[in-house]
PDB file of N, CA, C and O in Angstrom, chain B, residues numbered from 101:
ATOM      1  N   MET B 101       0.629  -1.199   0.210  1.00  0.00           N
ATOM      2  CA  MET B 101      -0.045  -0.051  -0.121  1.00  0.00           C
ATOM      3  C   MET B 101       0.888   1.227  -0.001  1.00  0.00           C
ATOM      4  O   MET B 101       1.091   1.689   1.122  1.00  0.00           O
ATOM      5  N   SER B 102       1.449   1.801  -1.091  1.00  0.00           N
ATOM      6  CA  SER B 102       1.486   3.229  -1.066  1.00  0.00           C
ATOM      7  C   SER B 102       1.137   4.167  -1.980  1.00  0.00           C
ATOM      8  O   SER B 102       0.986   3.907  -3.174  1.00  0.00           O
ATOM      9  N   SER B 103       0.968   5.485  -1.390  1.00  0.00           N
ATOM     10  CA  SER B 103       0.061   6.388  -1.975  1.00  0.00           C
ATOM     11  C   SER B 103       0.402   7.690  -1.037  1.00  0.00           C
ATOM     12  O   SER B 103       0.778   7.791   0.131  1.00  0.00           O
ATOM     13  N   VAL B 104      -0.015   9.022  -2.481  1.00  0.00           N
ATOM     14  CA  VAL B 104       0.598  10.425  -1.659  1.00  0.00           C
ATOM     15  C   VAL B 104      -0.753  10.896  -1.231  1.00  0.00           C
ATOM     16  O   VAL B 104      -1.780  11.218  -1.828  1.00  0.00           O
ATOM     17  N   ALA B 105      -0.383  10.820   0.015  1.00  0.00           N
ATOM     18  CA  ALA B 105      -1.881  11.921   0.518  1.00  0.00           C
ATOM     19  C   ALA B 105      -2.417  13.481  -0.374  1.00  0.00           C
ATOM     20  O   ALA B 105      -1.838  14.280  -1.110  1.00  0.00           O
ATOM     21  N   GLN B 106      -3.744  13.359   0.142  1.00  0.00           N
ATOM     22  CA  GLN B 106      -3.918  14.821  -0.682  1.00  0.00           C
ATOM     23  C   GLN B 106      -4.710  15.247   0.390  1.00  0.00           C
ATOM     24  O   GLN B 106      -5.794  14.780   0.740  1.00  0.00           O
ATOM     25  N   THR B 107      -3.768  16.629   1.126  1.00  0.00           N
ATOM     26  CA  THR B 107      -4.356  16.588   2.346  1.00  0.00           C
ATOM     27  C   THR B 107      -4.872  18.096   1.966  1.00  0.00           C
ATOM     28  O   THR B 107      -4.622  18.572   0.859  1.00  0.00           O
ATOM     29  N   PRO B 108      -5.667  18.869   3.041  1.00  0.00           N
ATOM     30  CA  PRO B 108      -5.778  20.418   2.452  1.00  0.00           C
ATOM     31  C   PRO B 108      -4.962  21.511   3.284  1.00  0.00           C
ATOM     32  O   PRO B 108      -4.507  21.158   4.372  1.00  0.00           O
ATOM     33  N   ARG B 109      -4.778  22.651   2.894  1.00  0.00           N
ATOM     34  CA  ARG B 109      -3.886  23.617   3.602  1.00  0.00           C
ATOM     35  C   ARG B 109      -4.221  23.520   4.911  1.00  0.00           C
ATOM     36  O   ARG B 109      -5.351  23.370   5.377  1.00  0.00           O
ATOM     37  N   PRO B 110      -2.653  23.661   5.779  1.00  0.00           N
ATOM     38  CA  PRO B 110      -2.884  23.289   7.206  1.00  0.00           C
ATOM     39  C   PRO B 110      -3.813  24.533   8.054  1.00  0.00           C
ATOM     40  O   PRO B 110      -4.093  25.661   7.648  1.00  0.00           O
ATOM     41  N   PRO B 111      -4.035  24.123   8.880  1.00  0.00           N
ATOM     42  CA  PRO B 111      -3.644  23.707   9.735  1.00  0.00           C
ATOM     43  C   PRO B 111      -4.265  22.132   9.932  1.00  0.00           C
ATOM     44  O   PRO B 111      -5.479  21.989   9.791  1.00  0.00           O
ATOM     45  N   TYR B 112      -3.549  21.135  10.209  1.00  0.00           N
ATOM     46  CA  TYR B 112      -3.960  19.673  10.037  1.00  0.00           C
ATOM     47  C   TYR B 112      -3.147  18.906  10.718  1.00  0.00           C
ATOM     48  O   TYR B 112      -2.034  19.429  10.664  1.00  0.00           O
ATOM     49  N   PHE B 113      -3.109  17.649  11.515  1.00  0.00           N
ATOM     50  CA  PHE B 113      -2.451  16.643  12.016  1.00  0.00           C
ATOM     51  C   PHE B 113      -2.269  15.377  11.865  1.00  0.00           C
ATOM     52  O   PHE B 113      -3.086  14.513  11.546  1.00  0.00           O
ATOM     53  N   ALA B 114      -0.953  15.278  12.153  1.00  0.00           N
ATOM     54  CA  ALA B 114      -0.460  13.810  11.371  1.00  0.00           C
ATOM     55  C   ALA B 114      -0.393  12.880  12.776  1.00  0.00           C
ATOM     56  O   ALA B 114      -0.175  13.302  13.912  1.00  0.00           O
ATOM     57  N   LEU B 115      -0.633  11.564  12.384  1.00  0.00           N
ATOM     58  CA  LEU B 115      -0.370  10.491  12.962  1.00  0.00           C
ATOM     59  C   LEU B 115       0.337   9.365  12.294  1.00  0.00           C
ATOM     60  O   LEU B 115      -0.061   8.882  11.233  1.00  0.00           O
ATOM     61  N   ILE B 116       1.603   8.873  13.060  1.00  0.00           N
ATOM     62  CA  ILE B 116       2.173   8.037  12.570  1.00  0.00           C
ATOM     63  C   ILE B 116       2.802   7.096  12.995  1.00  0.00           C
ATOM     64  O   ILE B 116       3.575   7.157  13.951  1.00  0.00           O
ATOM     65  N   PHE B 117       2.536   6.057  12.304  1.00  0.00           N
ATOM     66  CA  PHE B 117       2.757   4.746  12.762  1.00  0.00           C
ATOM     67  C   PHE B 117       3.975   3.746  12.186  1.00  0.00           C
ATOM     68  O   PHE B 117       4.028   3.604  10.964  1.00  0.00           O
ATOM     69  N   THR B 118       4.810   3.150  12.899  1.00  0.00           N
ATOM     70  CA  THR B 118       6.206   2.703  12.410  1.00  0.00           C
ATOM     71  C   THR B 118       6.319   0.982  12.765  1.00  0.00           C
ATOM     72  O   THR B 118       6.102   0.271  13.745  1.00  0.00           O
ATOM     73  N   SER B 119       6.710   0.823  11.591  1.00  0.00           N
ATOM     74  CA  SER B 119       6.578  -1.264  11.555  1.00  0.00           C
ATOM     75  C   SER B 119       7.540  -1.621  11.096  1.00  0.00           C
ATOM     76  O   SER B 119       7.873  -1.199   9.989  1.00  0.00           O
ATOM     77  N   VAL B 120       8.315  -2.524  11.793  1.00  0.00           N
ATOM     78  CA  VAL B 120       9.562  -3.327  11.353  1.00  0.00           C
ATOM     79  C   VAL B 120       8.735  -4.496  10.533  1.00  0.00           C
ATOM     80  O   VAL B 120       7.733  -5.067  10.965  1.00  0.00           O
ATOM     81  N   ARG B 121       9.396  -4.740   9.197  1.00  0.00           N
ATOM     82  CA  ARG B 121       8.966  -5.764   8.269  1.00  0.00           C
ATOM     83  C   ARG B 121       9.905  -7.126   8.887  1.00  0.00           C
ATOM     84  O   ARG B 121      11.068  -7.140   9.290  1.00  0.00           O
ATOM     85  N   THR B 122       8.540  -8.624   8.743  1.00  0.00           N
ATOM     86  CA  THR B 122       9.727  -9.513   9.406  1.00  0.00           C
ATOM     87  C   THR B 122       9.125 -10.487   7.797  1.00  0.00           C
ATOM     88  O   THR B 122       8.328 -10.018   6.984  1.00  0.00           O
ATOM     89  N   ASP B 123       9.647 -11.605   7.723  1.00  0.00           N
ATOM     90  CA  ASP B 123       9.775 -12.306   6.732  1.00  0.00           C
ATOM     91  C   ASP B 123       7.618 -12.599   6.808  1.00  0.00           C
ATOM     92  O   ASP B 123       6.794 -12.500   7.717  1.00  0.00           O
ATOM     93  N   GLY B 124       7.521 -13.008   5.159  1.00  0.00           N
ATOM     94  CA  GLY B 124       6.007 -12.768   5.370  1.00  0.00           C
ATOM     95  C   GLY B 124       5.046 -11.899   5.498  1.00  0.00           C
ATOM     96  O   GLY B 124       5.554 -10.875   5.954  1.00  0.00           O
ATOM     97  N   ASP B 125       4.077 -11.781   5.360  1.00  0.00           N
ATOM     98  CA  ASP B 125       3.233 -10.938   5.299  1.00  0.00           C
ATOM     99  C   ASP B 125       2.404 -10.830   6.669  1.00  0.00           C
ATOM    100  O   ASP B 125       1.883  -9.891   7.271  1.00  0.00           O
ATOM    101  N   ASN B 126       2.530 -12.418   6.926  1.00  0.00           N
ATOM    102  CA  ASN B 126       1.461 -12.530   8.196  1.00  0.00           C
ATOM    103  C   ASN B 126       0.263 -11.970   8.738  1.00  0.00           C
ATOM    104  O   ASN B 126      -0.069 -11.982   9.924  1.00  0.00           O
ATOM    105  N   GLY B 127      -0.548 -11.329   7.478  1.00  0.00           N
ATOM    106  CA  GLY B 127      -1.853 -10.873   7.705  1.00  0.00           C
ATOM    107  C   GLY B 127      -1.814  -9.358   8.120  1.00  0.00           C
ATOM    108  O   GLY B 127      -2.743  -8.682   8.563  1.00  0.00           O
ATOM    109  N   HIS B 128      -0.196  -8.895   7.810  1.00  0.00           N
ATOM    110  CA  HIS B 128      -0.199  -7.088   7.807  1.00  0.00           C
ATOM    111  C   HIS B 128      -1.192  -6.353   6.830  1.00  0.00           C
ATOM    112  O   HIS B 128      -2.102  -5.559   7.067  1.00  0.00           O
ATOM    113  N   GLY B 129      -0.848  -6.733   5.983  1.00  0.00           N
ATOM    114  CA  GLY B 129      -1.837  -6.192   4.669  1.00  0.00           C
ATOM    115  C   GLY B 129      -2.896  -5.850   4.511  1.00  0.00           C
ATOM    116  O   GLY B 129      -3.307  -4.878   3.878  1.00  0.00           O
ATOM    117  N   GLU B 130      -3.776  -7.092   5.420  1.00  0.00           N
ATOM    118  CA  GLU B 130      -4.707  -7.076   5.340  1.00  0.00           C
ATOM    119  C   GLU B 130      -5.700  -6.122   6.664  1.00  0.00           C
ATOM    120  O   GLU B 130      -6.810  -5.596   6.592  1.00  0.00           O
ATOM    121  N   THR B 131      -4.834  -6.207   7.654  1.00  0.00           N
ATOM    122  CA  THR B 131      -5.107  -5.389   9.151  1.00  0.00           C
ATOM    123  C   THR B 131      -4.900  -3.930   8.874  1.00  0.00           C
ATOM    124  O   THR B 131      -5.596  -3.054   9.387  1.00  0.00           O
ATOM    125  N   ALA B 132      -3.992  -3.723   8.107  1.00  0.00           N
ATOM    126  CA  ALA B 132      -3.631  -2.082   7.468  1.00  0.00           C
ATOM    127  C   ALA B 132      -4.848  -1.585   6.414  1.00  0.00           C
ATOM    128  O   ALA B 132      -5.407  -0.490   6.358  1.00  0.00           O
ATOM    129  N   GLN B 133      -4.999  -2.483   5.811  1.00  0.00           N
ATOM    130  CA  GLN B 133      -6.855  -1.986   4.817  1.00  0.00           C
ATOM    131  C   GLN B 133      -7.891  -1.970   6.005  1.00  0.00           C
ATOM    132  O   GLN B 133      -8.613  -0.974   5.969  1.00  0.00           O
ATOM    133  N   GLN B 134      -8.139  -2.836   7.050  1.00  0.00           N
ATOM    134  CA  GLN B 134      -9.181  -2.867   7.549  1.00  0.00           C
ATOM    135  C   GLN B 134      -8.966  -1.553   8.648  1.00  0.00           C
ATOM    136  O   GLN B 134      -9.994  -1.055   9.109  1.00  0.00           O
ATOM    137  N   MET B 135      -7.730  -1.033   9.036  1.00  0.00           N
ATOM    138  CA  MET B 135      -7.678   0.038   9.557  1.00  0.00           C
ATOM    139  C   MET B 135      -7.593   1.405   8.904  1.00  0.00           C
ATOM    140  O   MET B 135      -7.663   2.470   9.518  1.00  0.00           O
ATOM    141  N   LEU B 136      -7.490   1.315   8.061  1.00  0.00           N
ATOM    142  CA  LEU B 136      -7.698   2.580   6.913  1.00  0.00           C
ATOM    143  C   LEU B 136      -8.594   2.431   6.881  1.00  0.00           C
ATOM    144  O   LEU B 136      -9.107   2.959   7.868  1.00  0.00           O
ATOM    145  N   GLU B 137      -9.634   1.739   5.991  1.00  0.00           N
ATOM    146  CA  GLU B 137     -11.143   1.876   6.257  1.00  0.00           C
ATOM    147  C   GLU B 137     -12.134   2.060   7.631  1.00  0.00           C
ATOM    148  O   GLU B 137     -13.218   2.643   7.584  1.00  0.00           O
ATOM    149  N   LEU B 138     -11.602   1.499   8.771  1.00  0.00           N
ATOM    150  CA  LEU B 138     -12.142   2.014   9.856  1.00  0.00           C
ATOM    151  C   LEU B 138     -11.967   3.336  10.164  1.00  0.00           C
ATOM    152  O   LEU B 138     -12.835   4.007  10.724  1.00  0.00           O
ATOM    153  N   ALA B 139     -10.763   3.800   9.790  1.00  0.00           N
ATOM    154  CA  ALA B 139      -9.945   5.501   9.842  1.00  0.00           C
ATOM    155  C   ALA B 139     -10.729   6.321   8.990  1.00  0.00           C
ATOM    156  O   ALA B 139     -11.108   7.377   9.497  1.00  0.00           O
ATOM    157  N   SER B 140     -11.036   6.113   7.923  1.00  0.00           N
ATOM    158  CA  SER B 140     -11.580   7.018   7.374  1.00  0.00           C
ATOM    159  C   SER B 140     -12.987   6.884   7.024  1.00  0.00           C
ATOM    160  O   SER B 140     -13.501   7.122   5.931  1.00  0.00           O
ATOM    161  N   GLU B 141     -13.652   6.391   8.305  1.00  0.00           N
ATOM    162  CA  GLU B 141     -14.984   6.567   8.514  1.00  0.00           C
ATOM    163  C   GLU B 141     -15.226   7.394   9.271  1.00  0.00           C
ATOM    164  O   GLU B 141     -16.247   8.039   9.032  1.00  0.00           O
ATOM    165  N   GLN B 142     -14.515   7.717  10.370  1.00  0.00           N
ATOM    166  CA  GLN B 142     -13.948   8.771  11.207  1.00  0.00           C
ATOM    167  C   GLN B 142     -14.440  10.247  11.040  1.00  0.00           C
ATOM    168  O   GLN B 142     -14.002  10.925  10.110  1.00  0.00           O
ATOM    169  N   PRO B 143     -15.132  10.633  11.721  1.00  0.00           N
ATOM    170  CA  PRO B 143     -15.288  12.085  11.884  1.00  0.00           C
ATOM    171  C   PRO B 143     -13.424  12.717  11.857  1.00  0.00           C
ATOM    172  O   PRO B 143     -12.642  12.394  12.752  1.00  0.00           O
ATOM    173  N   GLY B 144     -12.995  13.666  10.611  1.00  0.00           N
ATOM    174  CA  GLY B 144     -12.159  14.905  11.065  1.00  0.00           C
ATOM    175  C   GLY B 144     -10.885  13.892  10.280  1.00  0.00           C
ATOM    176  O   GLY B 144      -9.713  14.267  10.277  1.00  0.00           O
ATOM    177  N   PHE B 145     -11.250  12.809   9.748  1.00  0.00           N
ATOM    178  CA  PHE B 145     -10.386  11.648   9.227  1.00  0.00           C
ATOM    179  C   PHE B 145     -10.001  12.660   7.447  1.00  0.00           C
ATOM    180  O   PHE B 145     -10.863  13.033   6.650  1.00  0.00           O
ATOM    181  N   LEU B 146      -8.717  12.821   7.334  1.00  0.00           N
ATOM    182  CA  LEU B 146      -8.382  13.146   5.905  1.00  0.00           C
ATOM    183  C   LEU B 146      -7.968  12.380   5.111  1.00  0.00           C
ATOM    184  O   LEU B 146      -8.594  12.158   4.075  1.00  0.00           O
ATOM    185  N   ASP B 147      -7.069  11.917   5.331  1.00  0.00           N
ATOM    186  CA  ASP B 147      -5.933  11.385   4.191  1.00  0.00           C
ATOM    187  C   ASP B 147      -5.075  10.543   4.478  1.00  0.00           C
ATOM    188  O   ASP B 147      -4.607  10.821   5.582  1.00  0.00           O
ATOM    189  N   PHE B 148      -4.464   9.328   3.895  1.00  0.00           N
ATOM    190  CA  PHE B 148      -3.662   8.355   4.309  1.00  0.00           C
ATOM    191  C   PHE B 148      -2.695   8.156   3.739  1.00  0.00           C
ATOM    192  O   PHE B 148      -2.953   8.119   2.536  1.00  0.00           O
ATOM    193  N   GLU B 149      -1.214   7.927   4.022  1.00  0.00           N
ATOM    194  CA  GLU B 149      -0.416   7.262   3.106  1.00  0.00           C
ATOM    195  C   GLU B 149       0.500   6.844   3.886  1.00  0.00           C
ATOM    196  O   GLU B 149       0.809   7.117   5.046  1.00  0.00           O
ATOM    197  N   SER B 150       1.028   5.919   2.860  1.00  0.00           N
ATOM    198  CA  SER B 150       2.197   4.915   3.338  1.00  0.00           C
ATOM    199  C   SER B 150       3.685   4.247   2.414  1.00  0.00           C
ATOM    200  O   SER B 150       3.637   4.213   1.184  1.00  0.00           O
ATOM    201  N   ALA B 151       4.621   3.878   2.976  1.00  0.00           N
ATOM    202  CA  ALA B 151       5.857   3.867   2.197  1.00  0.00           C
ATOM    203  C   ALA B 151       6.430   2.624   3.035  1.00  0.00           C
ATOM    204  O   ALA B 151       6.469   2.600   4.265  1.00  0.00           O
ATOM    205  N   ARG B 152       6.844   1.656   2.237  1.00  0.00           N
ATOM    206  CA  ARG B 152       7.401   0.288   2.951  1.00  0.00           C
ATOM    207  C   ARG B 152       8.487  -0.318   2.310  1.00  0.00           C
ATOM    208  O   ARG B 152       8.361  -0.533   1.104  1.00  0.00           O
ATOM    209  N   GLN B 153       9.578  -0.652   2.893  1.00  0.00           N
ATOM    210  CA  GLN B 153      10.495  -1.293   2.761  1.00  0.00           C
ATOM    211  C   GLN B 153      11.048  -2.199   3.883  1.00  0.00           C
ATOM    212  O   GLN B 153      10.364  -3.160   4.235  1.00  0.00           O
ATOM    213  N   GLU B 154      12.382  -1.931   4.537  1.00  0.00           N
ATOM    214  CA  GLU B 154      12.459  -2.677   5.764  1.00  0.00           C
ATOM    215  C   GLU B 154      11.638  -2.319   6.782  1.00  0.00           C
ATOM    216  O   GLU B 154      11.272  -3.067   7.689  1.00  0.00           O
ATOM    217  N   ILE B 155      11.268  -0.862   6.598  1.00  0.00           N
ATOM    218  CA  ILE B 155      10.216  -0.108   7.712  1.00  0.00           C
ATOM    219  C   ILE B 155       9.270   0.634   7.250  1.00  0.00           C
ATOM    220  O   ILE B 155       9.342   1.591   6.478  1.00  0.00           O
ATOM    221  N   GLU B 156       8.241   0.087   7.828  1.00  0.00           N
ATOM    222  CA  GLU B 156       6.845   0.622   7.174  1.00  0.00           C
ATOM    223  C   GLU B 156       5.995   1.911   8.178  1.00  0.00           C
ATOM    224  O   GLU B 156       5.415   1.853   9.261  1.00  0.00           O
ATOM    225  N   ILE B 157       6.203   2.773   7.433  1.00  0.00           N
ATOM    226  CA  ILE B 157       5.838   4.093   7.749  1.00  0.00           C
ATOM    227  C   ILE B 157       4.232   4.833   7.323  1.00  0.00           C
ATOM    228  O   ILE B 157       4.072   5.421   6.253  1.00  0.00           O
ATOM    229  N   SER B 158       3.305   4.701   8.194  1.00  0.00           N
ATOM    230  CA  SER B 158       2.073   5.116   7.693  1.00  0.00           C
ATOM    231  C   SER B 158       1.897   6.115   8.599  1.00  0.00           C
ATOM    232  O   SER B 158       2.374   6.099   9.734  1.00  0.00           O
ATOM    233  N   ILE B 159       0.823   7.507   7.862  1.00  0.00           N
ATOM    234  CA  ILE B 159       1.109   8.754   8.312  1.00  0.00           C
ATOM    235  C   ILE B 159      -0.552   8.898   7.924  1.00  0.00           C
ATOM    236  O   ILE B 159      -0.897   8.893   6.743  1.00  0.00           O
ATOM    237  N   SER B 160      -1.352   9.001   8.817  1.00  0.00           N
ATOM    238  CA  SER B 160      -3.083   9.660   8.629  1.00  0.00           C
ATOM    239  C   SER B 160      -3.167  10.756   8.976  1.00  0.00           C
ATOM    240  O   SER B 160      -2.635  11.294   9.948  1.00  0.00           O
ATOM    241  N   TYR B 161      -3.945  11.240   8.091  1.00  0.00           N
ATOM    242  CA  TYR B 161      -4.195  12.712   8.812  1.00  0.00           C
ATOM    243  C   TYR B 161      -5.517  13.208   9.216  1.00  0.00           C
ATOM    244  O   TYR B 161      -6.664  12.985   8.827  1.00  0.00           O
ATOM    245  N   TRP B 162      -4.967  13.985  10.163  1.00  0.00           N
ATOM    246  CA  TRP B 162      -6.946  14.318  10.618  1.00  0.00           C
ATOM    247  C   TRP B 162      -7.225  15.697  10.887  1.00  0.00           C
ATOM    248  O   TRP B 162      -6.214  16.200  11.377  1.00  0.00           O
ATOM    249  N   ALA B 163      -8.134  16.507  10.781  1.00  0.00           N
ATOM    250  CA  ALA B 163      -8.696  17.738  11.371  1.00  0.00           C
ATOM    251  C   ALA B 163      -8.074  18.508  12.491  1.00  0.00           C
ATOM    252  O   ALA B 163      -7.830  19.712  12.568  1.00  0.00           O
ATOM    253  N   SER B 164      -7.888  17.610  13.278  1.00  0.00           N
ATOM    254  CA  SER B 164      -8.060  17.938  14.796  1.00  0.00           C
ATOM    255  C   SER B 164      -7.487  16.905  15.796  1.00  0.00           C
ATOM    256  O   SER B 164      -7.642  15.703  15.582  1.00  0.00           O
ATOM    257  N   GLN B 165      -6.881  17.322  16.797  1.00  0.00           N
ATOM    258  CA  GLN B 165      -6.429  16.351  17.741  1.00  0.00           C
ATOM    259  C   GLN B 165      -7.478  15.565  18.528  1.00  0.00           C
ATOM    260  O   GLN B 165      -7.351  14.456  19.047  1.00  0.00           O
ATOM    261  N   GLU B 166      -8.580  16.401  18.505  1.00  0.00           N
ATOM    262  CA  GLU B 166      -9.787  15.835  19.313  1.00  0.00           C
ATOM    263  C   GLU B 166     -10.096  14.507  18.390  1.00  0.00           C
ATOM    264  O   GLU B 166     -10.164  13.375  18.869  1.00  0.00           O
ATOM    265  N   ALA B 167     -10.288  14.837  16.886  1.00  0.00           N
ATOM    266  CA  ALA B 167     -10.612  13.703  15.955  1.00  0.00           C
ATOM    267  C   ALA B 167      -9.730  12.674  16.419  1.00  0.00           C
ATOM    268  O   ALA B 167     -10.274  11.579  16.568  1.00  0.00           O
ATOM    269  N   ILE B 168      -8.646  12.734  16.656  1.00  0.00           N
ATOM    270  CA  ILE B 168      -7.414  11.179  16.307  1.00  0.00           C
ATOM    271  C   ILE B 168      -7.454  10.937  17.904  1.00  0.00           C
ATOM    272  O   ILE B 168      -7.188   9.756  18.128  1.00  0.00           O
ATOM    273  N   THR B 169      -7.644  11.504  18.821  1.00  0.00           N
ATOM    274  CA  THR B 169      -8.370  10.845  20.370  1.00  0.00           C
ATOM    275  C   THR B 169      -9.841  10.502  20.354  1.00  0.00           C
ATOM    276  O   THR B 169     -10.174  10.043  21.447  1.00  0.00           O
ATOM    277  N   ALA B 170     -10.752  10.564  19.558  1.00  0.00           N
ATOM    278  CA  ALA B 170     -11.980  10.212  19.520  1.00  0.00           C
ATOM    279  C   ALA B 170     -11.285   9.027  18.314  1.00  0.00           C
ATOM    280  O   ALA B 170     -11.615   7.976  18.864  1.00  0.00           O
ATOM    281  N   TRP B 171     -10.651   8.670  17.223  1.00  0.00           N
ATOM    282  CA  TRP B 171     -10.621   7.261  17.077  1.00  0.00           C
ATOM    283  C   TRP B 171      -9.624   6.828  17.987  1.00  0.00           C
ATOM    284  O   TRP B 171      -9.362   5.630  18.092  1.00  0.00           O
TER     285      TRP B 171
END
C-alpha cells in the first residue's frame, strides 16, 4: 500500500505509525487495509499515506487532535 495523501491547507494533524517488516506478510496487509477503512469512516479523517521497505511508515492525517483521540 503506497500512496501520496491529498491534504487540505494546514492546519491539520498527522498520526505516524512505524513497524519493522519480518519474513512473510503475516496478515499485515489485510490488517492495514481494515485499519484504513475504519479510520476513513471517522469524523475529521483527511487522508492516509504509507511507504514500505524494511520499515513501514504510515501517516494518517486528521482535522484536529480531538478527532485523533476519538478514533
